[in-house]
C-alpha positions, 0 to 999 in steps of 0.5 A: 315636914319631918317628925322627930319622936323620942320615947323616954317616958314621954313623947316629943314631936318636932316638925322640920322642913325637909328642904331647909334641913338639907340645906342647913346640914350641908352648910354645917358640914362645910363649917366643920370642914373650914374649922379643920374638923373631920365631919366623917369621924364618929362624934361628928357624923350626925352633927350637921343634921343635929345642928340643922334641926337645932337651928330650925327649932331655935328660929321657929318664931318666924312661922308664928304670928304673935298678934294672932296668938293674942287674938285667939283668946280675947275676953271682955272684962271691966278690970282696970288694975295691972295684970302682970306675967313675970319671970317668963323665961326667954332664950334667943339668938343674938343676930350679931354673933348667933350666940344665945342670950337668955333671961327673964321677961316681965310683961304687964298691962292695964286692961281697957275693957279687954283682957287676954288669956294669961298663957298667951303672953308667954307665947307671944314672948316665945314667938318673938324670942325664937328668932335672930334678935336684939334684946332692945328690939325684942322688948319693943316688939312685945310692947307693940304687939300688946298695945296694938291688939289689946289697946290697953291703958298701958303696957310695960315690958322689962327684960333682964338677960345675959348674953354669951357674946359678952361672956364667951367672947369679946369683953368676957364679963361673966356676970353682967346682966343687960336690962331693957324696958318699954312703957306705954300709956299710964306706965309712961305718963305716971311714975307711980304706976311705973314704980308699982309695976317695978315693985311687983316684978321685983326688978330694978333697972340696971 
C-alpha cells in the first residue's frame, strides 16, 4: 500500500493499492492517447496516476463492510421514537457512464430495543455510495443494511441527487433532481409515521 501525504496546515494520508494503481494508470494513459491527446505534454504527464488514485478513492467503498460498521456501535436502549440523520452528503459514480451524481441522503429508523451510534449511519451511506452505483440501488442497500442489523420497527431512506449524466450529456437538463425512497415496517404501513418523517427532513417526493 502506498501513502499520499500533503502538508498544508494539516496531514492527509490516503492508502492505495500499488498493483491496482499501476494498471489503472496505464489504462488512463491509453484513454488519453485514444482521444487524441498527448500524455507526454507537461499538463498531462502525471494525469494517469492522479486519475488512478482518484478512481481508487471514489470506489473505496468496495473494501468496506457496512454491516460491520453498524455492528461496531450497537447499544441497548428503550427508545421507540423516530431517529433521523438528515442531509448526509453523498458523492457517487453512475455505473452507466462513470459520471458523478451527488446530493443528500436522509435516513431514519424507529428503534426496537437497539440503537446505533449516530456517526455510523453516515459511514454506511459513504460505504455504499463510494462504489459504481445506481441511486435506486443505493437507496435500497442503505435500507436493507439498517433493517438487517438493527431489526428496528421501521426504516426510512430518502435520497435527493443531481446526476451529471443528465446535465453534462444526454438530455442536458441542468437543475433536475432525482428523488428515491425506501420504507419498511411502520414507515411503510403507517402513512402518518411516513409523513412525520418527510416533514422532519423537510423533503418532498418529486
